[in-house]
C-alpha positions in Angstrom: -129.5 -2.7 20.0 -131.1 0.5 18.8 -129.8 4.0 19.7 -131.8 3.6 23.0 -129.6 2.5 25.8 -130.5 0.1 28.6 -129.1 -0.7 32.0 -126.8 -3.7 32.3 -129.4 -5.7 34.2 -132.3 -4.9 31.8 -132.3 -7.4 28.9 -135.5 -8.4 27.2 -135.6 -10.8 24.3 -135.0 -9.6 20.8 -138.6 -9.9 19.8 -139.8 -7.8 22.7 -137.2 -5.2 21.8 -138.2 -5.0 18.1 -141.8 -4.9 18.9 -141.3 -2.1 21.4 -139.2 0.0 19.0 -141.8 -0.2 16.2 -144.7 0.7 18.5 -146.3 4.0 17.5 -147.8 5.0 20.8 -146.6 5.1 24.4 -148.6 2.1 25.7 -148.5 1.2 29.3 -146.0 -1.7 29.8 -147.6 -4.9 30.9 -145.7 -7.7 32.7 -146.1 -11.3 31.6 -147.3 -13.4 34.4 -145.8 -16.6 33.0 -142.2 -15.3 33.0 -142.2 -12.8 35.8 -140.2 -10.4 33.8 -140.2 -6.7 34.5 -142.3 -4.3 32.5 -141.0 -3.3 29.0 -138.7 -0.3 29.1 -139.8 3.1 27.9 -138.6 4.2 24.4 -136.7 7.2 25.9 -133.2 7.1 27.3 -132.9 6.0 30.9 -130.1 6.8 33.3 -128.7 4.6 36.0 -131.2 3.8 38.7 -134.2 4.7 36.5 -135.8 1.2 37.0 -137.0 2.0 40.5 -138.3 5.4 39.5 -140.4 4.0 36.6 -141.7 1.2 38.7 -142.8 3.6 41.4 -144.6 5.8 38.9 -146.3 3.0 36.9 -147.2 0.5 39.6 -148.4 0.3 43.2 -146.0 0.0 46.2 -146.9 -3.7 46.7 -145.4 -4.5 43.2 -141.9 -3.4 44.3 -141.0 -6.9 45.4 -141.6 -8.3 42.0 -139.6 -5.5 40.5 -136.6 -6.2 42.7 -136.8 -10.0 42.1 -136.9 -9.8 38.3 -133.4 -8.4 37.7 -132.0 -11.1 39.9 -133.7 -13.7 37.8 -132.3 -12.2 34.6 -128.8 -12.0 35.9 -128.6 -15.8 36.2 -128.8 -16.2 32.4 -131.6 -18.8 32.6 -134.3 -18.7 29.8 -137.4 -16.8 30.8 -139.7 -18.6 28.4 -140.4 -22.1 27.5 -139.4 -23.6 24.2 -143.0 -23.6 23.0 -143.4 -19.9 23.7 -140.1 -19.1 21.9 -141.2 -21.0 18.8 -144.5 -19.3 18.8 -142.9 -15.9 19.1 -140.5 -16.6 16.2 -143.4 -17.8 14.0 -145.3 -14.7 14.8 -142.3 -12.5 13.9 -141.9 -14.3 10.6 -145.5 -13.7 9.8 -145.4 -10.0 10.6 -142.0 -9.2 9.1 -139.5 -6.7 10.4 -140.0 -3.1 9.8 -136.8 -1.0 9.2 -136.8 2.4 10.7 -136.0 5.2 8.3 -133.2 7.7 9.0 -135.9 10.4 9.6 -137.6 8.2 12.3 -134.3 7.5 13.9 -133.5 11.2 14.1 -136.9 11.9 15.6 -136.5 9.2 18.2 -133.1 10.5 19.1 -134.5 13.9 19.6 -137.3 12.5 21.9 -134.7 10.6 23.9 -132.7 13.8 24.4 -135.9 15.6 25.4 -136.6 12.8 28.0 -133.1 13.3 29.4 -133.8 17.0 29.8 -137.1 16.3 31.6 -135.3 14.0 34.1 -132.6 16.6 34.7 -135.3 19.2 35.2 -136.8 17.2 38.0 -133.5 17.5 40.0 -132.8 21.1 38.9 -129.6 20.0 37.1 -129.1 22.9 34.6 -125.7 21.8 33.6 -127.1 18.5 32.1 -130.0 20.4 30.6 -127.6 22.8 28.9 -125.5 19.9 27.4 -128.6 18.1 26.2 -130.0 21.2 24.7 -126.8 21.8 22.8 -127.1 18.2 21.5 -130.7 18.9 20.5 -129.7 22.1 18.6 -127.1 20.1 16.6 -129.8 17.6 15.7 -132.1 20.4 14.5 -129.2 21.8 12.4 -128.8 18.3 10.9 -132.5 18.5 10.0 -131.8 21.8 8.2 -128.9 20.2 6.2 -131.2 17.6 4.8 -134.0 20.1 4.1 -136.5 18.6 6.5 -139.1 20.7 8.4 -138.9 21.5 12.1 -140.6 18.7 14.1 -143.4 19.9 16.5 -141.5 18.1 19.3 -138.8 20.8 19.2 -141.3 23.6 19.4 -143.0 21.9 22.4 -139.6 21.6 24.0 -138.7 25.3 23.5 -142.0 26.4 25.0 -141.7 24.0 28.0 -138.1 25.2 28.6 -139.2 28.8 28.5 -141.8 28.2 31.2 -139.4 26.1 33.3 -136.7 28.8 33.1 -139.2 31.4 34.2 -140.2 29.4 37.2 -136.6 28.4 38.1 -135.4 32.0 38.0 -138.3 33.2 40.2 -137.6 30.4 42.7 -133.9 31.3 42.7 -134.6 34.9 43.6 -136.9 33.9 46.5 -134.8 31.0 47.8 -132.7 31.5 50.9 -130.1 28.9 49.9 -128.7 29.7 46.4 -127.7 27.1 43.9 -124.0 26.5 43.3 -122.0 28.8 40.9 -121.7 26.1 38.1 -125.5 25.4 38.1 -126.3 29.2 38.2 -124.0 29.8 35.3 -125.6 27.0 33.3 -129.1 28.5 34.2 -128.1 31.9 32.8 -126.6 30.3 29.7 -129.8 28.3 29.1 -131.8 31.5 29.4 -129.8 33.1 26.6 -129.9 29.9 24.4 -133.6 29.5 24.7 -134.3 33.2 24.0 -132.1 33.0 20.9 -133.8 29.8 19.7 -137.3 31.2 20.2 -136.4 34.3 18.3 -135.0 32.2 15.4 -138.1 30.1 15.1 -140.6 32.8 16.0 -142.9 32.1 13.0 -143.0 28.3 13.6 -143.8 29.0 17.3 -146.6 31.4 16.4 -148.1 28.8 14.0 -147.9 26.1 16.6 -149.5 28.2 19.3 -152.3 29.3 17.0 -153.2 25.7 15.9 -151.1 22.9 17.4 -153.0 20.1 15.7 -152.9 21.8 12.3 -149.1 22.3 12.7 -148.6 18.6 13.4 -150.8 17.7 10.5 -148.8 19.9 8.2 -145.6 18.4 9.4 -146.9 14.9 8.9 -148.1 15.6 5.4 -144.7 17.1 4.5 -142.9 14.0 5.9 -145.1 11.5 4.1 -144.8 13.4 0.8 -141.0 13.5 0.9 -140.3 10.1 2.4 -141.2 6.9 0.4 -142.5 3.8 2.1 -139.7 2.0 3.9 -138.8 -1.3 2.4 -139.4 -4.3 4.6 -136.6 -6.6 3.3 -133.9 -4.8 1.4 -132.4 -1.3 1.8 -131.5 1.2 -0.9 -127.8 1.7 -1.2 -126.6 5.2 -0.3 -126.0 7.3 -3.4 -128.0 5.0 -5.7 -129.9 6.6 -8.5 -133.2 4.9 -9.5 -134.6 5.4 -13.0 -138.3 6.2 -12.9 -139.8 5.2 -16.2 -143.2 6.6 -15.3 -142.2 10.2 -15.1 -138.9 9.9 -17.0 -136.8 11.4 -14.1 -134.1 10.4 -11.7 -134.7 9.7 -8.0 -131.4 10.3 -6.2 -131.1 8.4 -2.9 -128.8 10.2 -0.5 -127.7 9.6 3.0 -130.3 7.9 5.2 -132.5 6.9 2.3 -133.8 10.4 1.6 -134.7 10.8 -2.0 -134.7 13.7 -4.5 -136.7 13.4 -7.6 -134.8 14.9 -10.6 -137.0 15.9 -13.5 -136.8 18.5 -16.2 -139.7 20.4 -14.7 -138.2 20.6 -11.2 -134.7 21.3 -12.3 -134.7 24.8 -10.7 -136.0 23.5 -7.4 -133.3 20.8 -7.4 -130.7 23.5 -8.2 -132.1 25.6 -5.3 -131.9 22.7 -2.9 -128.3 22.0 -3.9 -127.2 25.6 -3.5 -128.9 25.8 -0.1 -126.9 22.9 1.1 -123.6 24.3 -0.3 -121.0 25.1 2.3 -122.8 23.5 5.2 -121.0 21.2 7.5 -122.4 17.8 6.7 -122.9 18.3 3.0 -121.7 15.5 0.8 -119.8 17.4 -2.0 -119.4 14.3 -4.1 -123.2 13.7 -4.0 -123.9 17.3 -5.0 -121.6 17.0 -8.0 -123.4 13.7 -9.1 -126.8 15.4 -8.7 -125.7 18.4 -10.8 -124.3 16.1 -13.5 -127.7 14.4 -13.8 -129.4 17.8 -13.9 -127.1 18.8 -16.8 -128.2 15.7 -18.7 -131.8 16.6 -18.0 -131.4 20.3 -19.0 -133.3 21.1 -22.2 -133.2 24.9 -22.7 -130.2 27.1 -23.0 -131.0 28.9 -19.8 -131.2 25.6 -17.9 -127.8 24.4 -19.2 -126.2 27.7 -18.3 -127.6 27.7 -14.8 -126.6 24.1 -14.2 -123.1 24.6 -15.6 -122.5 27.6 -13.3 -123.5 25.6 -10.3 -121.6 22.5 -11.4 -118.3 24.3 -11.9 -118.6 26.0 -8.6 -119.3 22.6 -6.9 -116.2 21.1 -8.4 -114.1 23.9 -7.1 -115.7 23.5 -3.7 -114.8 19.8 -3.6 -111.3 20.6 -2.4 -111.6 23.4 0.1 -108.1 23.1 1.6 -105.7 25.8 0.7 -102.6 23.6 1.3 -103.5 20.9 -1.3 -104.3 21.1 -5.0 -107.4 20.1 -6.9 -107.4 16.5 -8.2 -106.4 16.4 -11.9 -109.6 14.5 -12.9 -111.8 17.2 -11.3 -109.7 19.9 -12.8 -110.1 18.5 -16.3 -113.8 18.1 -15.9 -114.1 21.7 -14.6 -112.1 22.9 -17.6 -114.3 21.0 -20.1 -117.4 22.4 -18.5 -116.0 26.0 -18.6 -115.3 25.5 -22.3 -118.9 24.2 -22.7 -120.3 27.2 -20.8 -118.2 29.7 -22.9 -119.3 28.0 -26.1 -123.0 28.3 -25.2 -122.9 32.0 -24.2 -120.7 32.8 -27.2 -123.0 31.2 -29.7 -126.2 32.6 -28.1 -125.7 36.4 -27.9 -129.1 36.8 -26.2 -127.7 35.1 -23.1 -125.0 37.0 -21.1 -123.3 35.9 -18.0 -122.1 38.8 -15.8 -121.3 39.5 -12.2 -123.8 42.3 -11.6 -127.4 41.9 -12.7 -130.8 42.9 -11.6 -132.7 40.6 -9.2 -134.7 37.8 -10.8 -136.6 34.7 -9.7 -134.3 31.7 -9.6 -137.2 29.2 -9.8 -138.7 30.5 -13.1 -137.6 29.7 -16.6 -136.3 32.8 -18.5 -136.0 33.4 -22.2 -135.4 36.4 -24.5 -139.2 36.7 -25.0 -139.8 37.4 -21.3 -137.1 40.0 -21.0 -137.5 43.7 -21.7 -134.6 44.2 -24.1 -134.6 40.7 -25.3 -131.3 39.8 -23.5 -131.2 37.3 -20.6 -128.6 38.4 -18.1 -127.6 35.6 -15.8 -125.7 36.2 -12.6 -122.3 34.5 -12.7 -118.6 35.0 -13.3 -116.7 33.2 -16.0 -113.5 35.1 -15.3 -113.6 33.8 -11.7 -113.7 30.3 -13.1 -110.7 31.1 -15.4 -108.8 32.6 -12.4 -109.5 29.5 -10.3 -108.6 27.1 -13.1 -105.2 28.9 -13.6 -104.5 29.1 -9.8 -105.3 25.4 -9.3 -103.1 24.5 -12.2 -100.2 26.5 -10.7 -100.9 24.9 -7.3 -100.8 21.4 -8.7 -97.4 22.1 -10.3 -96.2 23.4 -7.0 -97.1 20.2 -5.3 -95.9 17.7 -7.9 -92.3 16.5 -8.0 -90.7 18.4 -10.8 -88.2 15.6 -11.5 -90.8 13.0 -12.3 -92.9 12.2 -15.4 -96.1 13.3 -13.6 -94.9 16.9 -13.8 -94.3 16.7 -17.5 -97.7 15.1 -18.1 -99.4 17.8 -16.0 -97.6 20.5 -17.8 -99.2 19.3 -21.1 -102.6 20.6 -19.8 -101.3 24.1 -20.1 -102.2 24.0 -23.8 -105.9 23.3 -23.1 -105.9 25.9 -20.3 -104.5 28.5 -22.7 -107.2 27.6 -25.2 -109.8 28.1 -22.6 -108.3 31.5 -21.7 -108.4 32.6 -25.3 -112.0 31.4 -25.6 -113.0 33.6 -22.7 -111.1 36.5 -24.2 -113.1 36.1 -27.4 -116.4 36.0 -25.4 -115.6 39.2 -23.5 -114.5 40.9 -26.7 -117.9 40.1 -28.2 -119.9 41.3 -25.1 -117.5 44.3 -24.5 -117.0 43.8 -20.8 -113.8 45.7 -20.2 -112.9 44.7 -16.6 -113.1 40.9 -17.2 -111.4 41.3 -20.5 -108.4 43.0 -18.9 -108.2 40.2 -16.3 -108.3 37.4 -18.9 -105.7 39.2 -21.1 -103.4 39.5 -18.1 -103.8 35.7 -17.5 -103.0 35.1 -21.1 -99.9 37.3 -21.0 -98.6 35.6 -17.9 -98.6 32.3 -19.8 -96.4 33.5 -22.7 -94.2 36.4 -21.6 -91.4 34.3 -20.2 -91.5 31.5 -22.8 -89.4 31.1 -25.9 -90.9 31.5 -29.3 -91.3 27.8 -30.1 -93.5 27.2 -27.0 -95.6 30.3 -27.6 -96.2 29.2 -31.2 -97.3 25.8 -30.0 -99.8 27.4 -27.5 -101.1 29.8 -30.1 -101.7 27.1 -32.7 -103.9 25.2 -30.3 -105.8 28.4 -29.4 -106.3 29.4 -33.1 -107.8 26.0 -33.9 -110.8 26.7 -31.6 -114.2 27.5 -33.0 -114.3 30.9 -31.2 -111.9 33.4 -32.6 -110.4 36.4 -30.8 -108.9 39.6 -32.2 -105.3 39.4 -30.9 -103.6 36.3 -32.5 -100.1 35.3 -33.4 -101.0 35.1 -37.0 -102.4 38.6 -37.2 -99.4 40.1 -35.3 -96.7 38.2 -37.2 -94.3 37.4 -34.3 -94.3 36.6 -30.6 -92.9 40.1 -29.9 -95.8 41.7 -31.8 -98.4 39.5 -29.9 -97.0 40.4 -26.5 -96.7 44.1 -27.5 -100.4 44.1 -28.5 -101.5 42.5 -25.3 -99.4 44.9 -23.2 -100.6 48.0 -25.0 -104.2 47.0 -24.3 -103.4 46.6 -20.6 -101.6 50.0 -20.6 -104.8 51.6 -21.6 -106.9 49.8 -19.0 -107.9 51.6 -15.8 -106.3 49.0 -13.5 -102.9 50.2 -12.2 -101.9 46.7 -11.1 -102.5 45.3 -14.6 -100.5 48.2 -16.1 -97.6 47.5 -13.7 -97.5 43.8 -14.3 -97.9 44.3 -18.1 -94.9 46.7 -18.1 -92.8 44.2 -16.1 -93.8 41.4 -18.4 -93.0 43.5 -21.5 -89.5 44.4 -20.1 -88.9 40.7 -19.2 -89.7 39.7 -22.8 -87.4 42.2 -24.3 -84.6 41.1 -21.9 -85.2 37.5 -23.0 -84.7 38.6 -26.6 -81.3 40.3 -25.7 -82.7 43.7 -26.4 -81.1 45.3 -23.4 -81.3 49.0 -24.3 -85.1 48.9 -25.0 -85.7 47.0 -21.8 -83.5 49.3 -19.8 -85.2 52.4 -21.2 -88.6 51.1 -20.5 -87.7 50.3 -16.9 -86.1 53.8 -16.4 -89.1 55.6 -17.9 -91.7 53.7 -16.0 -90.1 54.7 -12.6 -91.3 51.4 -11.1 -88.2 51.3 -8.9 -89.7 54.2 -6.9 -93.1 52.8 -6.3 -92.7 49.0 -6.4 -92.4 48.9 -2.6 -96.1 49.6 -2.3 -97.2 46.8 -4.7 -98.3 43.3 -3.6 -95.9 40.5 -3.0 -96.5 38.7 -6.4 -95.8 41.9 -8.3 -92.6 42.5 -6.3 -91.5 39.0 -7.1 -92.1 39.7 -10.8 -90.1 42.9 -10.5 -87.2 41.0 -9.0 -87.4 38.4 -11.8 -87.4 41.2 -14.4 -84.4 42.9 -12.9 -82.5 39.6 -12.8 -83.4 38.8 -16.4 -82.3 42.3 -17.4 -78.9 41.7 -15.7 -78.5 38.4 -17.6 -79.4 40.2 -20.8 -76.7 42.7 -20.2 -74.2 39.9 -19.5 -75.1 38.1 -22.7 -74.8 41.3 -24.7 -71.2 41.9 -23.3 -72.2 44.9 -21.1 -70.2 43.7 -18.1 -70.5 46.8 -15.9 -74.2 47.1 -16.5 -74.7 43.4 -15.6 -72.7 43.7 -12.4 -74.6 46.9 -11.3 -77.9 45.3 -12.1 -77.2 42.0 -10.2 -75.3 43.6 -7.4 -78.1 44.3 -4.9 -80.0 41.0 -5.1 -76.7 39.1 -4.3 -75.9 41.5 -1.5 -78.9 40.3 0.4 -77.8 36.6 0.2 -81.4 35.6 -0.3 -81.6 35.1 -4.0 -83.9 32.1 -4.0 -86.4 33.7 -1.7 -86.5 37.0 -3.6 -87.2 35.1 -6.8 -89.8 32.9 -5.1 -87.7 29.8 -5.9 -87.2 28.6 -2.3 -87.6 29.5 1.3 -84.5 30.9 3.1 -84.3 30.1 6.7 -82.3 32.7 8.6 -80.3 31.8 11.7 -82.3 33.7 14.4 -85.7 33.7 12.7 -88.5 31.2 13.3 -91.4 31.2 10.9 -94.9 30.7 12.2 -97.0 28.0 10.4 -99.0 30.7 8.7 -95.9 32.5 7.4 -94.4 29.2 6.2 -97.6 28.2 4.4 -97.8 31.7 2.8 -94.2 31.4 1.6 -94.8 28.0 0.0 -97.9 29.3 -1.8 -95.8 32.1 -3.3 -93.3 29.7 -4.9 -93.2 29.5 -8.6 -93.5 26.3 -10.6 -90.2 24.6 -11.4 -90.3 25.3 -15.1 -90.5 29.0 -14.5 -87.3 29.1 -12.3 -84.2 31.1 -13.3 -81.1 29.0 -12.8 -79.5 30.5 -9.7 -76.1 28.8 -10.3 -76.0 30.4 -13.8 -77.0 33.7 -12.3 -74.3 33.5 -9.7 -71.7 32.6 -12.3 -72.7 35.7 -14.4 -72.5 37.9 -11.4 -69.2 36.7 -10.1 -67.5 36.9 -13.5 -68.9 40.4 -14.0 -67.6 41.4 -10.6 -64.2 39.9 -11.4 -63.9 41.9 -14.6 -64.8 45.1 -12.7 -63.1 44.6 -9.4 -59.7 43.2 -10.4 -58.6 46.3 -12.5 -60.0 48.5 -9.7 -57.9 46.8 -7.1 -54.8 47.2 -9.2 -55.4 50.9 -9.7 -55.7 51.8 -6.0 -52.6 52.3 -3.9 -53.8 53.0 -0.4 -55.1 50.1 1.7 -58.0 52.2 3.0 -59.3 52.7 -0.5 -58.8 49.1 -1.3 -61.3 48.2 1.5 -64.0 50.0 -0.3 -65.3 47.4 -2.6 -67.9 47.7 -5.4 -69.0 44.1 -5.0 -68.9 43.0 -1.4 -69.9 39.3 -2.1 -67.1 38.9 -4.6 -64.6 40.7 -2.4 -65.5 38.4 0.5 -65.0 35.3 -1.6 -61.7 36.7 -2.9 -60.4 37.4 0.6 -61.3 33.9 1.7 -59.5 32.4 -1.3 -56.4 34.5 -0.5 -56.3 33.1 3.0 -56.2 29.5 1.8 -52.8 27.9 2.4 -53.2 25.2 -0.2 -55.4 25.5 -3.3 -56.4 22.4 -5.1 -57.9 22.0 -8.6 -61.2 23.9 -9.0 -64.4 21.9 -8.5 -67.3 24.3 -8.2 -68.2 27.4 -10.2 -66.9 29.6 -7.4 -63.5 27.8 -7.3 -63.1 28.4 -11.1 -63.9 32.1 -10.8 -61.6 32.7 -7.7 -58.6 31.0 -9.3 -59.3 32.9 -12.5 -59.3 36.1 -10.5 -55.9 35.3 -9.0 -54.5 34.5 -12.5 -55.9 37.9 -13.8 -54.2 39.7 -10.9 -50.9 38.0 -11.8 -51.2 39.0 -15.5 -51.9 35.4 -16.6 -54.9 36.3 -18.8 -54.7 33.1 -20.8 -55.0 30.9 -17.7 -57.9 33.1 -16.6 -59.7 32.7 -19.9 -59.3 28.9 -19.8 -60.6 28.6 -16.3 -63.7 30.8 -17.1 -64.5 28.9 -20.3 -64.2 25.5 -18.6 -67.2 26.3 -16.3 -69.9 23.8 -17.4 -72.8 26.0 -16.4 -72.4 28.1 -19.6 -73.9 25.3 -21.6 -77.3 26.2 -20.1 -77.1 29.7 -21.4 -78.5 30.5 -24.9 -75.8 30.9 -27.5 -73.2 29.6 -25.2 -70.4 29.7 -27.9 -70.8 33.4 -28.5 -70.9 34.1 -24.7 -67.6 32.3 -24.3 -66.0 34.3 -27.1 -67.3 37.5 -25.6 -65.8 36.5 -22.2 -62.5 35.8 -23.7 -62.4 39.2 -25.3 -63.4 41.0 -22.1 -60.7 39.1 -20.2 -58.1 40.2 -22.7 -59.2 43.9 -22.3 -59.4 43.8 -18.5 -56.1 41.9 -18.4 -54.5 44.8 -20.3 -56.0 47.4 -18.0 -54.8 45.4 -14.9 -51.3 45.2 -16.4 -51.1 48.9 -17.0 -52.4 49.8 -13.5 -49.9 47.4 -11.9 -46.7 48.1 -13.9 -47.2 51.8 -14.8 -44.8 53.0 -12.1 -42.0 50.9 -13.5 -42.1 52.2 -17.1 -41.2 55.5 -18.7 -42.5 54.5 -22.1 -44.3 51.4 -23.3 -44.8 50.2 -26.9 -48.4 49.7 -28.1 -47.4 47.0 -30.5 -45.8 45.0 -27.6 -49.0 45.3 -25.6 -51.1 44.2 -28.6 -48.8 41.2 -29.1 -48.8 40.3 -25.4 -52.6 40.3 -25.0 -53.4 39.1 -28.6 -55.4 42.2 -29.3 -55.6 44.3 -32.4 -53.5 47.5 -32.3 -56.6 49.6 -32.8 -58.3 48.0 -29.7 -55.2 48.6 -27.6 -55.0 52.3 -28.7 -58.7 52.7 -27.9 -58.4 51.2 -24.4 -55.4 53.3 -23.5 -57.0 56.5 -24.8 -60.1 55.9 -22.6 -57.9 55.3 -19.5 -56.0 58.6 -20.2 -59.2 60.5 -20.8 -60.9 59.3 -17.6 -57.8 60.2 -15.6 -57.3 56.6 -14.6 -53.8 56.5 -16.2 -51.2 59.4 -15.8 -49.7 59.1 -19.3 -49.6 60.6 -22.8 -50.2 58.7 -26.1 -47.5 59.2 -28.7 -49.2 58.1 -31.8 -46.3 59.0 -34.1 -43.9 56.8 -32.1 -46.6 54.2 -31.3 -45.9 54.2 -27.5 -47.2 55.4 -24.2 -45.3 58.0 -22.2 -45.9 57.7 -18.5 -45.9 60.8 -16.2 -44.3 60.7 -12.8 -46.7 62.2 -10.3 -45.4 61.9 -6.8 -48.2 62.7 -4.3 -47.0 64.6 -1.2 -48.1 63.8 2.3 -50.4 66.8 2.3 -52.1 65.8 -0.9 -52.7 62.3 0.5 -54.3 63.7 3.7 -56.4 66.1 1.6 -57.7 63.2 -0.5 -58.6 61.3 2.7 -60.4 64.3 4.2 -62.3 64.8 0.9 -63.5 61.1 1.1 -64.6 61.5 4.7 -66.4 64.7 4.1 -68.2 63.0 1.2 -69.2 60.1 3.4 -70.4 62.5 6.1 -72.6 64.4 3.6 -74.2 61.2 2.5 -74.9 60.3 6.2 -76.5 63.7 6.7 -78.7 63.2 3.7 -79.9 59.8 5.1 -80.5 61.3 8.5 -82.6 64.1 7.0 -84.6 61.6 5.0 -85.3 59.6 8.1 -86.3 62.6 10.2 -88.6 64.1 7.5 -90.1 60.7 6.8 -89.5 61.0 3.0 -88.1 58.3 0.8 -88.6 59.9 -2.6 -86.4 59.4 -5.7 -82.9 60.5 -6.0 -82.5 64.3 -5.9 -85.9 64.9 -4.2 -86.0 67.6 -1.5 -87.6 67.1 1.8 -90.6 69.4 0.9 -91.6 67.0 -1.8 -90.4 69.1 -4.8 -87.9 67.9 -7.2 -84.5 69.5 -6.5 -82.9 69.3 -9.9 -80.0 71.7 -9.2 -79.3 70.0 -5.9 -79.1 66.6 -7.7 -76.7 68.1 -10.3 -74.5 69.4 -7.5 -74.5 66.1 -5.8 -73.7 64.4 -9.1 -70.9 66.9 -9.8 -69.5 66.5 -6.3 -69.3 62.8 -6.8 -67.9 63.0 -10.4 -64.4 61.7 -10.0 -65.4 59.0 -7.4 -68.0 57.7 -9.8 -65.6 57.5 -12.7 -62.9 55.9 -10.6 -65.0 53.3 -8.7 -67.3 52.5 -11.6 -70.2 54.7 -10.6 -72.9 54.2 -8.1 -74.6 50.9 -8.2 -77.8 49.2 -7.5 -81.4 48.6 -8.3 -83.7 48.3 -5.3 -84.8 44.8 -4.8 -88.1 44.7 -2.9 -89.8 41.8 -1.3 -92.6 42.1 1.3 -93.2 38.7 2.8 -95.4 40.0 5.6 -92.4 40.5 7.8 -89.6 42.4 5.9 -88.7 44.5 2.9 -85.3 44.1 1.4 -83.9 47.2 -0.3 -80.4 46.8 -1.7 -77.7 49.4 -2.1 -75.2 50.5 0.5 -74.6 54.1 -0.5 -77.9 56.0 0.3 -79.3 58.0 -2.6 -76.4 57.1 -4.8 -77.7 53.6 -4.9 -80.9 54.6 -6.7 -81.5 53.2 -10.1 -81.7 56.6 -11.8 -78.2 57.6 -10.6 -76.7 54.2 -10.3 -77.3 52.3 -13.5 -78.4 55.3 -15.5 -75.3 57.4 -14.8 -73.0 54.5 -15.3 -74.5 53.9 -18.7 -74.3 57.6 -19.4 -70.6 57.6 -18.6 -70.1 54.5 -20.8 -71.8 56.1 -23.8 -69.9 59.4 -23.4 -66.6 57.6 -23.3 -67.5 55.6 -26.4 
């Protein structure tokens, strides 16, 4: 049946039903005397029991008997007409043909059915049903808007009728002694607001209708007949089909419900306007919009038309996937990327056309050319840099959602070369048009693609970009090397007015220097930028980049053989025990913390693609080996148990204590097992065993220049083994031969002399160096009980002073850099006094440590360092490096 519903006992023949649906007017139903059937049902929706109501209103009281008998006859299932009558009816239907209702007619019939239901509910004063039906009618009208159809006069009549009915019902309610129930009264008030809002929304249409109802209906009919083609009587057009009209050389796009849109070169702007009006609405078919715009692009003749269509087409492709949790399909992404290339090529080759975000208002439906403009330049509203940003973001999101261990990830990663070429094309365009802000953004995107990659990959990306027809100023060929290229890009961003771009450029520059093992340059840039003091106020992505830069700086120090600097740099991030989360390489679930779905989704969106990950196992191996080479000699140099509990590296000390408590120790399996057994061997003076265990770790093969790193570690183990031996056995010797030490630890005599001299100078070893005799003369220094107590009191006073400084900072609400006073002024002398007060402790314990590791994930900020202001970068890593250079 049609969308009109009938009662279970009301079943006419198919021919009667089709004839009734196609009838144009509301003719009075006539009963057939030969069959005794009941009158034909109205075309509007009937509720249960509506048969008796309609019969009472349409016929006299004496006809009620026939009305009651007819349903009983129909329920028996017997035929109501003879065979001859049936054959005659079928022949008549074959002659007349079947008329198929269009989607527009069906929508109008559905609205009228809803209006009839509202009339029936109005008779019994059921405002709850009226409210529900009105909501349904409002949704139908919204559907009319979505398909760009005019407002039917029926809806205007309904609004006016409801307004008068509401006025009368409210007046009766005020005068009535017995009030209606609360639900019905609430629905009445709700309808009053809804109708008032609808009348205000369609105020102009209502005014037109009240001025000339017949003219309003004629105008509606003319619009409908002009837009809707004659309905076919036999076959239907498939949805989404495109018919080629040879007469006017255009396309007629058939959308949902058979509604057509004629696509021609002359009406291209009207078609664009219609597509943009439907963009973002609920029932809009995004795929159909893309197909229409593709046809419009084929029909576009002028440069202005092509630019306008391309801007709309790329936006529609990005709108196709509106979900933030999934990525854009690869085919759509490639199409969008090609269209962005085409758009950039058009505007770059035609300098009289400029696409920019802010322009003066202009008529979208009129063709524009340089002749019609005042200064001869056509400025079109649009944003190419937004397309570049979205392309890059969708590419990253696709890599986040693809399995990194499969071939699909590698195939998808190949598209980075074309994306990089598109970014370079956009940079060339903005250099030509001298748009500074978009140029800074596109250079930042370009820098993010190359700062963390090795030279071979950067050269491959640059070769594809330089082969393009649009040339930009900053190229690898003109700069000579990858470092020169990145330096030029960063220098441009340093001069830009965007502080975020300057910060990210600085961190990218430092990361690149660390990748090239230029530790001192990278360290000096980080110290001079003072980013460690202000990074806590940056966005999450910048804080993640800061963490990655600091970690890469620590690895650079380790590869360069600067063990203390590497340990101090990597210390704080490993203290948090959330390395993967701080580097955006995984989500860390804490024991007593439950993430909301929004937080979990935000965490996943922050994750970096797999090819940008820093190997955390290699990072842990570098940190633990550095901690071993720093901690083991320190443990050997301390006599009191209280001082031994004060560790430089708490994660390493925790693992070492756990290994000491093991009753049975088997062969090492993991990286941690190798390092813990090597630490025990170094404590026992077995430096050769320690060296073999450290060099047998397989993870070193993933580090660049693995052979040189292993040689460096063997040398550092020999030196620290010598220091540990001297600290451990100094009380048992009066003199000790330097040549014997050199032979025992396989070190040159010159290196042994240098190490012993540094220990004596830094007051770590109570001895004298007899260069003439080639031996070390140890001094007996027996510390009295009073001296031991004095040292303990000095340590406690020092700790109490640090606690007071922390309490003062918390009370005043200041968290400035190290040495800053509470009034906001820099206390240089105060900082010097604090540094002088801590002098011996810093030299003995290896100096203060720590770079602040920040990460704001909408719920926390992690700040490493366990010694208050002494953990700041300026005093920690800077002072420690200063001590190292002075001793050298």
